[in-house]
N, C-alpha and C positions, 0 to 999 in steps of 0.2 A: 653524523657519521659515528659509527661505533669505534671505540678505542679499546683494544685488548691490553690488559695490565699485566706486566711481568712480575715475577716474584720479588725482585729487588725493590720495586716501588712499594709494594705492601710492607716488605720488611723494613724499609726506611721509615715509612709512616708509623709503624708500630714501635720501633725501638731506637731510631736514630735521633740524636739531638743536634746533629750538624746541619749543614746547608741542605743535604739530600733529604733529611727528615722533614724540614719545613716545606721544601718544594713538593715532596710526595704528599704530605697532608693537604696542602693547598690544592694540588692537582686532583686528588681524590674527592675533596669537598666541593670543588668548583666545576668539575667536568661532568657533563651528562653523558648518558649512553655508554657506560663502561661495561666491559666484559672481561672474563678471564677463563681459565680452563681448570678442569679437575686436576690435571697434572701440576699446575701452579699451586693449587691449594695443598696438595700432598707435599710438594717440595717445601712450601712455607712452613707447614707443620713440622716436617722433619728437621729443618734448619733450627727452628725455635725450640723444639723439645729435645731432639737428639743432639743437635750441635751446640746449642746455647744452654741447655739444661733448664729451660723454663718449665713452669708447671703446666702439665698437659691439659688440665681443665681450663685454665686461663687462656691458653692458646686455642683450645677448641672453641671457647666462647668468642674470642676475637675473630676466628675464622668463620664462625656462624654469622657474626655481624656482617662480615664482608659478603658472604653468600646471600644475605638478605638484601644487600644494596646493589649488587652487580649481577649481570647475566652470566651464568657459568655454563660453559660448553664442554662436552667430552670430545676428545680427539677421536677421529674415525679413520678408516683405512684410506680415504682420500687424502686426509691430512698427512698420514704417514708416507704415502706415495709421493706427494708434493714435497714433503720434507727431504726425502731421499733425492729427488730431482734437484732441489735447490742446493743441497749439500754437494752433490756431484757436479753441479754447474759452476762451482767456484774453486779456485786453487787454495782457498782458505777454509775449506770444509771442515777440517779437523780442529779449527779454532773454537768451535761450539759443540755442545753435547747434542745427542739425538733429541733430548727434551727441548733444547733451545730451538733446534730446527723445526720441530713439530709445532712449537708455539708460533714461530714465524710463518709457517705454512698455514696454520689455523687462521691467523690474522689475514693473510693473503686471501684465503678461501672465503672469509667473511667480507672481504673488501674493506678491511679495517686497518688502522695503524696499530703497531705494537709499541706501547710506551715502556721504556726501560732506561736505566742509567748505564747499562752495559754498552760500552762503545763498540765492542765486537759485533753485537747485534745491530747497533746503529749503522755500522758499515755494511750490513746486509739489508738495510731498508727500514729498520725500526727508528723510532723518534724518541727524543728526550721528553720526559713528562714536563709539561709547562702548564701552569694554571691559566 
């Protein structure tokens, strides 16, 4: 079964030395059939370069390594439509961004789990990354 990986898992694997970092690295190294989205990769680059001030070339290289190892999907209109329906179908729709809902919808459309440390997404059906 495919597992879609959220931004926070990649982020923890790349920069965190805490428990999340170790869990994320073990999860990414030990789990087969991983996927992510172009939206996730763009968000990861933005957080690391624009937010954390890391070197753009180094971040680009790290993202290229990720893309080489996992299947990368582009969100499509079906994902956006499902994301809106999912968001509108809960009284907690405002807790997550449109990007978050789109990633949840993409995972659902693929019949996959979304692995994330974000408990708000876990409350909407995502799972914690476990090796």
